[in-house]
Every structure is written in C-alpha cells, then in structure tokens.
C-alpha positions as CSV (number, residue, x, y, z in Angstrom):
1,X,77.5,21.6,-37.1
2,X,73.9,22.5,-37.8
3,X,71.8,24.9,-35.7
4,X,69.6,22.0,-34.5
5,X,72.5,19.9,-33.4
6,X,74.2,22.8,-31.6
7,X,70.8,23.6,-29.9
8,X,70.5,20.0,-28.7
9,X,74.1,20.0,-27.5
10,X,73.5,23.2,-25.6
11,X,70.4,21.9,-24.0
12,X,72.2,18.8,-22.9
13,X,75.0,20.8,-21.4
14,X,72.6,23.1,-19.6
15,X,70.6,20.2,-18.2
16,X,73.8,18.8,-16.6
17,X,74.3,21.9,-14.5
18,X,70.6,22.5,-13.5
19,X,69.5,21.7,-9.9
20,X,67.4,18.6,-9.5
21,X,64.3,20.5,-8.6
22,X,64.5,22.6,-11.8
23,X,65.1,19.5,-13.9
24,X,61.9,18.0,-12.4
25,X,59.9,21.2,-13.1
26,X,61.1,21.2,-16.7
27,X,60.1,17.5,-17.0
28,X,56.7,18.2,-15.5
29,X,56.1,21.1,-17.9
30,X,57.1,18.9,-20.9
31,X,54.8,16.1,-19.7
32,X,51.9,18.6,-19.4
33,X,52.6,19.9,-22.9
34,X,52.5,16.4,-24.3
35,X,49.6,15.0,-22.3
36,X,47.9,17.9,-20.5
37,X,47.3,17.9,-16.8
38,X,47.5,14.4,-15.5
39,X,46.3,12.6,-12.4
40,X,49.0,11.0,-10.3
41,X,46.6,9.1,-8.0
42,X,43.1,7.7,-8.2
43,X,40.7,6.4,-5.5
44,X,37.1,5.7,-5.0
45,X,34.5,6.3,-2.3
46,X,32.9,2.9,-2.9
47,X,34.6,0.7,-0.4
48,X,34.5,3.1,2.6
49,X,31.3,5.1,1.9
50,X,29.2,2.8,-0.4
51,X,29.0,5.4,-3.2
52,X,30.7,4.7,-6.5
53,X,32.6,8.0,-6.8
54,X,36.0,8.4,-8.3
55,X,38.5,10.9,-6.9
56,X,42.0,12.0,-8.1
57,X,45.0,14.0,-7.2
58,X,46.4,16.1,-10.1
59,X,50.0,16.7,-11.2
60,X,49.7,20.5,-11.0
61,X,51.6,22.6,-8.6
62,X,48.7,22.8,-6.2
63,X,48.2,19.0,-6.2
64,X,44.5,19.7,-6.7
65,X,42.2,17.1,-5.2
66,X,39.4,16.3,-7.7
67,X,36.1,14.6,-7.7
68,X,34.7,13.4,-11.0
69,X,31.8,15.4,-12.4
70,X,29.5,12.4,-12.1
71,X,30.7,11.7,-8.6
72,X,30.1,15.2,-7.4
73,X,26.4,14.8,-8.1
74,X,26.3,11.3,-6.5
75,X,27.9,12.6,-3.3
76,X,25.0,15.1,-3.0
77,X,22.5,12.3,-3.4
78,X,21.7,13.0,-7.0
79,X,21.4,10.5,-9.9
80,X,24.8,9.0,-10.9
81,X,24.3,10.2,-14.5
82,X,27.0,12.5,-15.7
83,X,24.6,15.4,-16.3
84,X,22.7,15.1,-12.9
85,X,24.7,17.9,-11.2
86,X,24.5,20.5,-14.1
87,X,20.8,19.8,-14.4
88,X,20.3,20.3,-10.6
89,X,22.3,23.5,-10.6
90,X,20.4,24.9,-13.5
91,X,17.0,24.5,-12.0
92,X,15.0,27.6,-11.3
93,X,15.4,27.3,-7.5
94,X,19.2,26.8,-7.6
95,X,20.5,28.8,-10.7
96,X,20.5,32.2,-9.0
97,X,22.9,30.9,-6.4
98,X,25.5,30.0,-9.0
99,X,25.3,33.0,-11.2
100,X,28.3,34.8,-9.7
101,X,31.5,35.5,-11.5
102,X,33.4,33.1,-9.2
103,X,31.4,29.9,-9.2
104,X,29.7,29.9,-12.6
105,X,32.9,29.6,-14.7
106,X,34.2,26.7,-12.6
107,X,30.9,24.9,-12.9
108,X,30.6,25.5,-16.7
109,X,34.3,24.5,-17.3
110,X,35.1,21.3,-15.4
111,X,38.8,20.4,-15.1
112,X,39.9,18.2,-17.9
113,X,42.8,15.9,-17.1
114,X,44.4,12.6,-18.2
115,X,44.4,9.4,-16.3
116,X,46.3,6.3,-17.4
117,X,49.8,5.1,-18.2
118,X,50.1,6.8,-21.5
119,X,51.7,3.7,-23.0
120,X,50.9,2.3,-26.4
121,X,48.8,-0.5,-24.9
122,X,46.9,1.9,-22.6
123,X,46.6,5.5,-23.8
124,X,45.4,7.9,-21.1
125,X,41.8,8.7,-21.0
126,X,40.4,12.2,-20.5
127,X,38.4,12.8,-17.3
128,X,36.1,15.7,-16.3
129,X,36.0,16.7,-12.7
130,X,35.8,19.5,-10.2
131,X,38.2,20.7,-7.5
132,X,37.0,18.9,-4.4
133,X,36.7,22.3,-2.6
134,X,34.0,23.3,-5.0
135,X,31.8,20.7,-3.3
136,X,31.8,22.9,-0.2
137,X,30.8,25.9,-2.2
138,X,27.9,24.0,-3.7
139,X,26.8,22.8,-0.3
140,X,26.8,26.4,1.0
141,X,24.7,27.5,-1.9
142,X,22.2,24.7,-1.4
143,X,21.9,25.5,2.3
144,X,21.4,29.2,1.5
145,X,18.6,28.3,-0.9
146,X,17.0,26.1,1.7
147,X,17.3,29.0,4.3
148,X,15.6,31.3,1.7
149,X,12.8,28.9,1.3
150,X,13.5,28.4,-2.4
151,X,14.0,24.6,-2.5
152,X,11.4,22.3,-3.9
153,X,10.2,19.4,-1.7
154,X,12.1,17.0,-4.1
155,X,15.3,18.9,-3.4
156,X,15.2,18.7,0.4
157,X,17.2,15.5,0.5
158,X,20.1,17.3,-1.3
159,X,20.0,20.0,1.4
160,X,20.2,17.3,4.1
161,X,23.2,15.8,2.4
162,X,24.7,19.3,2.1
163,X,24.4,19.8,5.8
164,X,26.1,16.4,6.5
165,X,29.0,17.1,4.1
166,X,29.5,20.6,5.6
167,X,29.5,19.5,9.2
168,X,31.7,16.5,8.6
169,X,34.2,18.5,6.5
170,X,34.5,21.3,9.0
171,X,35.2,18.9,11.9
172,X,37.7,16.9,9.8
173,X,39.3,20.0,8.6
174,X,40.0,21.5,12.1
175,X,41.2,18.1,13.2
176,X,43.7,17.8,10.4
177,X,45.0,21.3,11.1
178,X,45.7,20.5,14.7
179,X,47.5,17.3,13.7
180,X,49.6,19.1,11.1
181,X,50.6,21.9,13.5
182,X,51.4,19.4,16.2
183,X,53.5,17.3,13.9
184,X,51.2,14.2,14.0
185,X,51.2,12.2,10.8
186,X,47.9,10.4,10.5
187,X,47.5,7.3,8.3
188,X,45.2,6.9,5.4
189,X,43.0,4.6,7.5
190,X,42.8,7.1,10.3
191,X,41.7,9.9,8.0
192,X,39.0,7.7,6.4
193,X,37.7,6.4,9.7
194,X,37.5,9.9,11.2
195,X,35.6,11.3,8.3
196,X,33.2,8.3,8.3
197,X,32.6,8.9,12.0
198,X,31.8,12.6,11.4
199,X,29.5,11.8,8.5
200,X,27.6,9.3,10.7
201,X,27.3,11.8,13.5
202,X,26.0,14.6,11.2
203,X,23.6,12.2,9.5
204,X,22.0,11.4,12.8
205,X,21.2,15.0,13.4
206,X,19.1,15.1,10.2
207,X,17.7,11.5,10.3
208,X,14.0,11.4,11.2
209,X,12.9,8.0,12.5
210,X,9.9,7.8,10.2
211,X,8.2,10.2,7.8
212,X,5.2,11.9,9.2
213,X,3.2,10.8,6.2
214,X,3.6,7.1,7.2
215,X,1.9,7.8,10.5
216,X,-0.9,9.6,8.8
217,X,-1.5,6.6,6.5
218,X,-1.5,4.2,9.5
219,X,-4.2,6.3,11.2
220,X,-6.2,6.1,8.0
221,X,-5.7,2.5,7.1
222,X,-6.1,1.0,10.6
223,X,-8.8,3.6,11.6
224,X,-6.8,4.5,14.7
225,X,-8.1,7.6,16.6
226,X,-5.4,10.3,17.1
227,X,-4.5,10.8,20.7
228,X,-3.9,14.3,22.0
229,X,-0.4,13.4,23.1
230,X,2.3,10.9,21.9
231,X,1.7,8.1,19.4
232,X,-1.0,5.4,19.9
233,X,0.4,2.2,21.5
234,X,-0.6,0.2,18.4
235,X,2.0,2.0,16.4
236,X,4.6,0.0,18.4
237,X,3.4,-3.2,16.9
238,X,3.2,-1.8,13.4
239,X,6.7,-0.5,13.7
240,X,8.1,-3.9,14.8
241,X,6.1,-6.0,12.4
242,X,6.3,-3.9,9.3
243,X,9.7,-2.2,9.7
244,X,12.2,-3.8,12.0
245,X,11.1,-7.4,11.6
246,X,11.4,-7.4,7.8
247,X,14.7,-5.5,8.0
248,X,16.0,-8.0,10.4
249,X,15.1,-10.8,8.1
250,X,16.5,-9.4,4.9
251,X,19.4,-7.2,6.0
252,X,21.8,-9.2,8.2
253,X,19.6,-9.3,11.3
254,X,19.7,-5.6,11.8
255,X,17.1,-5.6,14.5
256,X,19.1,-8.0,16.7
257,X,22.3,-6.1,16.1
258,X,20.9,-2.7,16.9
259,X,19.1,-4.0,20.0
260,X,22.4,-5.5,21.2
261,X,24.2,-2.1,20.6
262,X,21.5,-0.4,22.6
263,X,21.9,-2.7,25.5
264,X,25.6,-2.2,25.7
265,X,25.4,1.6,25.1
266,X,25.6,4.1,28.0
267,X,22.9,6.1,26.2
268,X,20.0,3.7,26.3
269,X,17.5,6.4,26.0
270,X,18.3,6.9,22.3
271,X,15.8,5.7,19.7
272,X,16.5,2.3,18.2
273,X,17.1,3.6,14.7
274,X,20.0,5.7,15.9
275,X,22.0,2.6,16.5
276,X,21.7,1.4,13.0
277,X,25.0,1.0,11.1
278,X,25.6,3.0,7.9
279,X,24.2,0.1,5.9
280,X,21.3,-0.2,8.3
281,X,20.4,3.5,7.8
282,X,20.3,3.0,4.0
283,X,18.2,-0.1,4.4
284,X,15.8,1.8,6.7
285,X,15.4,4.7,4.3
286,X,14.7,2.4,1.4
287,X,12.2,0.3,3.4
288,X,10.3,3.3,4.7
289,X,10.1,4.8,1.2
290,X,8.6,1.6,-0.2
291,X,6.2,1.2,2.8
292,X,4.9,4.8,2.4
293,X,4.4,4.2,-1.3
294,X,2.2,1.1,-0.9
295,X,0.3,2.8,2.0
296,X,-0.6,5.8,-0.2
297,X,-2.0,3.6,-3.0
298,X,-4.0,1.3,-0.6
299,X,-7.7,2.0,0.0
300,X,-8.0,0.0,3.2
301,X,-6.0,-2.2,5.7
302,X,-6.6,-5.4,3.7
303,X,-5.3,-4.0,0.5
304,X,-2.3,-2.5,2.3
305,X,-1.3,-5.8,3.9
306,X,-1.7,-7.6,0.6
307,X,0.7,-5.1,-1.0
308,X,3.1,-5.5,1.9
309,X,3.3,-9.3,1.6
310,X,3.8,-9.0,-2.2
311,X,6.6,-6.5,-1.8
312,X,8.4,-7.8,1.3
313,X,7.7,-11.5,1.2
314,X,5.8,-13.8,3.5
315,X,6.2,-13.1,7.2
316,X,4.9,-16.0,9.3
317,X,3.9,-13.8,12.3
318,X,3.7,-10.5,10.6
319,X,0.1,-9.7,11.5
320,X,-0.2,-11.6,14.7
321,X,-1.4,-8.4,16.4
322,X,-5.0,-7.4,15.6
323,X,-5.1,-3.8,14.8
C-alpha cells in the first residue's frame, strides 16, 4: 500500500472517531482554504431604510457582521461610489483622526470575502467590506472633528448622520443587552422596527425645519422688513404655498397626512415637519434644497416665482396671497 493511500485511510479512520464539533471545524477550515472567508448571510438596508446598502455575516469564528465598502459611505450620507468613503477619510479635515495604529490599517485593508454558491454555474464573487463596528469608530472620529471645529461646511451633513447613527446604535445596543440577559428572543422584525424608531428619534433632534438661508432669501426677494422678534406672518403663507402644498401634491399628500397625525397626537405643540414620515423628511430636505437654490439665483420676486413654477409645476392657487 502506498504512502498516499495509507494517509488517506488513516485520515478516514481518524475522522470517524472525531467529535462532531471538531469535524465541523475541520470542514470550515478546509472551505476557507479553498474559497477564503465566506459570507453565510446577506441582507440589504434598502427595504427598511431606503438606502441601497449590502450587509453580510461572515463564516469566521466571530461571525463578523460586515457592511460593504460602498455601503459604509452611503450610510454616512456620502456618494454611493465605491471610493467615496476613502476619499472622505483622506481629506485634510478628517485624515488626522484616522492616522492611529488601530484604525488606519482597518480602513486601508478592507475585509475581502466570498459571496455566492461556489458552484460551476455561479462561482463566488469577491466582496470588500468593513466590520460593522468600524462604522461606530468612524462616527466617533467625525463627531470629534466637528467638536474641534475642523469640519468643512460641506461635511456637516456627515456629522449630523454620525450623531444619528451613534445615538440609535447606543439605544439599540443597551436594549439588546437587556433582552439577552433576561432571556427574551426578539424577532428580526422587532430588531429592525426598534432601530428604525431610534434613527427617527435621533434624526428629529438634528432636523432643522428650514435652513436659515431660505428665510434670508425670502426677506430679500419679497422685501419683507425683519421684525425684532419671531418671523413675519407672511412667512406662514410662503411656507404653505411653496413648501407644504407642493409636497402634498407630489409626495402622497404629505401635508394632509402630517396634519392628521398632529391632530391625533398628544403633543400638538410640535412643529408640523416633526410629524413627517421617514419618506416625508427626505422629500422635505430635497424640496428645501431646490427651493434655496432657485432663491439664491433669482434677482427679484418675479424671477423667483417663474423659477418655482418651472421646477415644481403649475400650482393653481400657489400665489393667491399677495406678498
């Protein structure tokens, strides 16, 4: 009998007496040797959070939760391009916060793993990603840069998103710990619903109703004198006609839905925008950004209103109030 045959026979004999757990460990090691680290599960943020971000759980001993490299940037509100996160982290304002011996190697060497069946018809593809916990470290660094006054104005939205992620993750984390210690096994739906709730609550803390610049443009365009206190009453009509009415027309009657929520809420003193749904908040942000843009390029009220009608469509009673 040859050495190879005797070795194979010995291996088979040893395999028969090994405990099941040890057999599984050997099998996992052999699979990693053949394919590298693999992902056993894959999900997406798209359905529940409206952001097209892939997430995985790896086959390593730690069962590492991973967010794709592209997705990590998208979660922070950056471009969905694959290099958006590295570019942001390498900016002059952020680079010093990632130069340490702990974070820099992780950021420069994303996890590479396989996803797919590995069969002949569908060979596994290689994916780059980061341990999901690294997102918290990035958020901490962004918040520290903000506290130090080193962020550019264009980066403030990333800081706001970092605050939201940190707050929601902390609340969800302590909640999960109590559940685990008390023996309560929560469902996938409960986990997602709770995190969405915390994200929404954190977002409200950082959501300003309207950018200050828009008010300044309204003062200029409509030649409205600035009162010593509060906002001029004419701003109420501008708000309804140029913001909530167009939103209500184009985004599922958001105005009516939010007013209804306000009526049935025990906290009626809250501002109307705080009752917007997640989709409504996104629509509001987008609308306000476009409105501020056309206001800035307009020389007078007439030019501004012409731009408005061009951008948002004809509104029959849009300018029924004389400003």
